[in-house]
Backbone as CSV, one residue per row, in Angstrom:
resi,resn,N_x,N_y,N_z,CA_x,CA_y,CA_z,C_x,C_y,C_z
1,MET,82.234,-52.478,112.351,82.727,-51.856,113.449,84.069,-52.470,113.909
2,PRO,85.037,-51.703,114.284,86.276,-52.115,114.803,86.194,-52.749,116.143
3,ASP,86.878,-53.666,116.524,86.892,-54.408,117.755,87.789,-53.550,118.679
4,TYR,87.226,-52.710,119.601,87.941,-51.875,120.457,88.522,-52.633,121.704
5,ASN,88.203,-53.889,121.873,88.795,-54.643,122.947,90.090,-55.186,122.581
6,LYS,90.390,-55.042,121.353,91.753,-55.616,120.760,92.648,-54.439,120.478
7,PRO,93.881,-54.422,121.090,94.771,-53.390,120.792,95.132,-53.279,119.343
8,VAL,95.209,-52.111,118.775,95.555,-51.865,117.377,96.834,-50.953,117.494
9,PRO,97.827,-51.364,116.824,99.054,-50.604,116.673,98.824,-49.281,116.090
10,PRO,99.328,-48.129,116.617,99.051,-46.721,116.100,99.868,-46.435,114.839
11,TYR,101.006,-47.208,114.687,101.783,-47.000,113.459,101.965,-48.310,112.816
12,GLY,102.025,-48.115,111.397,102.340,-49.271,110.494,103.782,-49.434,110.266
13,PRO,104.188,-50.377,109.490,105.470,-50.588,109.179,106.155,-49.580,108.515
14,ASN,105.523,-48.710,107.668,106.149,-47.592,107.057,106.506,-46.449,107.871
15,GLN,105.808,-46.316,109.179,106.138,-45.268,110.075,107.209,-45.689,111.123
16,CYS,107.475,-46.924,111.321,108.432,-47.409,112.292,109.784,-47.416,112.003
17,GLY,110.626,-47.464,112.903,112.093,-47.751,112.595,112.729,-46.494,112.095
18,LYS,112.309,-45.302,112.332,112.853,-44.106,111.751,113.330,-43.131,112.892
19,LEU,114.376,-42.510,112.552,114.837,-41.515,113.468,114.414,-40.136,113.017
20,ILE,113.764,-39.383,113.925,113.320,-38.033,113.505,114.007,-36.996,114.373
21,LYS,114.647,-36.130,113.530,115.338,-35.006,114.196,114.517,-33.806,114.091
22,MET,114.583,-33.036,115.138,113.754,-31.676,115.155,114.673,-30.538,115.627
23,VAL,114.168,-29.413,115.021,114.888,-28.230,115.594,113.998,-27.602,116.637
24,PRO,114.520,-27.397,117.841,113.651,-26.819,118.813,113.119,-25.380,118.570
25,TYR,112.038,-25.177,118.911,111.444,-23.740,118.720,111.707,-22.706,119.925
26,ASP,112.104,-23.395,120.997,112.470,-22.537,122.230,113.657,-23.302,122.845
27,PHE,114.308,-22.504,123.558,115.533,-22.919,124.269,115.106,-23.833,125.403
28,THR,115.748,-24.927,125.561,115.601,-25.873,126.769,116.979,-26.583,127.023
29,ASN,117.061,-26.863,128.233,118.359,-27.559,128.608,118.029,-29.089,128.779
30,GLU,117.014,-29.637,128.103,116.632,-31.000,128.241,116.634,-31.727,126.949
31,ILE,116.978,-33.046,126.978,116.809,-33.843,125.794,115.822,-34.971,126.278
32,LYS,114.868,-35.224,125.415,113.845,-36.237,125.711,113.922,-37.358,124.580
33,ILE,114.105,-38.535,124.895,114.181,-39.602,123.972,113.005,-40.529,124.283
34,ILE,112.190,-40.743,123.277,110.875,-41.505,123.453,110.888,-42.649,122.534
35,TRP,110.492,-43.918,123.005,110.318,-45.058,122.171,108.836,-45.387,122.360
36,ASN,108.189,-45.505,121.196,106.757,-45.921,121.247,106.806,-47.462,120.900
37,LEU,106.229,-48.249,121.993,106.322,-49.621,121.868,104.909,-50.202,121.715
38,PRO,104.830,-51.663,121.478,103.484,-52.215,121.597,102.790,-51.956,122.897
39,TYR,101.387,-52.152,122.824,100.741,-51.834,124.082,100.834,-53.074,125.050
40,PHE,101.188,-52.753,126.224,101.444,-53.846,127.272,100.291,-53.804,128.269
41,GLY,99.316,-52.915,128.319,98.216,-52.875,129.186,98.629,-52.980,130.665
42,ASN,97.852,-53.866,131.343,98.131,-53.960,132.798,99.415,-54.847,133.003
43,ASN,99.958,-55.348,131.977,101.223,-56.119,132.257,102.485,-55.326,131.961
44,ILE,102.341,-53.980,132.113,103.549,-53.129,131.704,104.609,-53.390,132.823
45,ASN,104.308,-53.739,134.033,105.478,-54.015,135.066,105.934,-55.302,134.999
46,LYS,105.252,-56.188,134.267,105.811,-57.604,134.235,106.611,-57.814,132.943
47,MET,106.500,-56.766,131.990,107.483,-56.952,130.774,108.809,-56.543,131.037
48,ASN,109.678,-56.774,130.156,111.055,-56.448,130.311,111.391,-54.916,130.410
49,LEU,110.253,-53.986,130.271,110.516,-52.628,130.438,110.953,-52.281,131.812
50,LYS,110.583,-53.101,132.819,111.131,-52.766,134.171,112.649,-52.834,134.226
51,TYR,113.194,-53.796,133.495,114.667,-53.873,133.333,115.269,-52.653,132.808
52,PHE,114.703,-51.970,131.756,115.235,-50.855,131.182,115.014,-49.622,132.093
53,VAL,113.895,-49.626,132.789,113.713,-48.519,133.728,114.735,-48.650,134.791
54,ASP,115.099,-49.742,135.261,116.054,-49.902,136.337,117.516,-49.592,135.819
55,VAL,117.840,-50.016,134.582,119.144,-49.640,133.954,119.312,-48.172,133.686
56,PHE,118.380,-47.589,133.031,118.392,-46.159,132.692,118.225,-45.278,133.984
57,GLY,117.309,-45.648,134.772,116.951,-44.810,136.016,117.927,-44.985,137.188
58,ASN,118.855,-45.941,137.136,119.705,-46.097,138.291,120.542,-44.880,138.432
59,GLU,120.787,-44.477,139.707,121.553,-43.273,140.028,122.783,-43.521,140.744
60,GLY,123.166,-44.882,140.949,124.250,-45.298,141.622,125.532,-45.272,140.912
61,GLU,126.682,-45.776,141.602,127.912,-45.712,140.932,127.880,-46.583,139.710
62,GLY,128.419,-46.167,138.624,128.551,-46.793,137.341,127.279,-46.641,136.513
63,SER,126.345,-45.851,136.864,125.183,-45.624,136.188,125.351,-44.655,135.055
64,LEU,124.273,-44.616,134.142,124.416,-43.606,133.112,124.375,-42.174,133.651
65,LEU,123.566,-41.894,134.674,123.591,-40.594,135.295,124.995,-40.190,135.922
66,SER,125.560,-41.136,136.686,126.734,-40.871,137.350,127.724,-40.534,136.375
67,TYR,127.805,-41.277,135.166,128.750,-40.899,134.141,128.625,-39.549,133.471
68,LEU,127.274,-39.271,133.209,126.980,-37.986,132.600,127.391,-36.786,133.553
69,LYS,127.159,-36.989,134.845,127.480,-36.085,135.887,128.971,-35.812,135.955
70,SER,129.701,-37.062,135.929,131.200,-36.933,135.988,131.796,-36.224,134.865
71,GLU,131.198,-36.359,133.701,131.669,-35.652,132.587,131.151,-34.150,132.396
72,GLY,130.350,-33.750,133.460,129.739,-32.372,133.425,128.677,-32.198,132.395
73,LEU,128.101,-33.246,131.934,127.058,-33.080,130.922,125.567,-33.001,131.211
74,ALA,125.414,-33.559,132.480,123.934,-33.601,132.892,123.804,-33.408,134.311
75,THR,122.613,-32.996,134.814,122.315,-32.833,136.281,121.383,-33.876,136.741
76,ASN,120.388,-34.257,135.879,119.402,-35.197,136.379,118.948,-35.937,135.196
77,LEU,118.351,-37.127,135.477,117.846,-37.991,134.503,116.550,-38.662,135.071
78,VAL,115.549,-38.696,134.276,114.145,-39.197,134.693,113.766,-40.284,133.607
79,VAL,113.265,-41.447,134.084,112.824,-42.526,133.238,111.332,-42.770,133.555
80,GLY,110.514,-42.925,132.472,109.111,-43.260,132.662,108.553,-44.156,131.653
81,LYS,107.483,-44.817,131.961,106.779,-45.602,131.057,105.270,-45.478,131.360
82,VAL,104.511,-45.485,130.248,103.112,-45.331,130.366,102.335,-46.012,129.244
83,SER,101.182,-46.616,129.469,100.311,-47.150,128.335,99.440,-45.989,127.833
84,VAL,99.297,-45.841,126.561,98.503,-44.730,125.978,97.469,-45.326,125.074
85,ALA,96.168,-44.905,125.449,95.006,-45.183,124.566,94.933,-46.541,124.058
86,TYR,95.173,-47.490,124.857,95.018,-48.944,124.554,95.636,-49.359,123.197
87,CYS,96.711,-48.572,122.753,97.276,-48.909,121.652,98.860,-48.918,121.585
88,MET,99.460,-48.300,122.605,100.892,-48.184,122.642,101.395,-48.005,124.007
89,THR,102.671,-48.271,124.248,103.313,-47.929,125.480,104.448,-46.953,125.139
90,LYS,104.571,-45.921,125.890,105.657,-45.060,125.744,106.684,-45.114,126.803
91,PHE,107.983,-45.192,126.412,109.134,-45.438,127.243,110.013,-44.152,126.991
92,GLU,110.139,-43.400,128.053,110.887,-41.980,127.888,112.065,-41.975,128.753
93,VAL,113.215,-41.348,128.214,114.351,-41.014,129.066,114.402,-39.482,128.866
94,ASN,114.395,-38.757,129.890,114.500,-37.198,129.841,115.832,-36.938,130.648
95,VAL,116.659,-36.235,130.030,118.002,-35.756,130.679,118.061,-34.172,130.756
96,ASP,118.254,-33.691,131.969,118.574,-32.308,132.146,120.002,-32.047,131.921
97,LEU,120.308,-31.339,130.821,121.685,-30.996,130.390,122.343,-29.879,131.104
98,THR,123.636,-29.812,131.223,124.397,-28.683,131.679,124.652,-27.848,130.340
99,GLU,125.295,-26.721,130.497,125.849,-25.936,129.319,126.758,-26.817,128.477
100,LYS,127.735,-27.491,129.107,128.656,-28.397,128.425,127.798,-29.437,127.614
101,GLY,126.793,-29.943,128.325,126.033,-31.119,127.691,125.199,-30.660,126.446
102,LEU,124.878,-29.399,126.549,124.120,-28.930,125.296,125.062,-28.791,124.074
């Protein structure tokens, strides 16, 4: 029997480190970038992910969102992190794009 108390990576070396491009089946004005990371469990806020959430999610002057807005490319940006099924942590950046951003 597998030890379910020990996190098991959902992907092996052959599935990691790849860029996957998809053709959307429906029109949307959003781009979603997802990184599947090792499982951090209850330590998710103590890991360096908090740094990346703060960097990507900052909405102040000089931020990624303020730059995208100033170029007319985006209207909103949302960052999130969540542990999934005791095996990985997902880190997401979702950007609502303008017509120009599309």
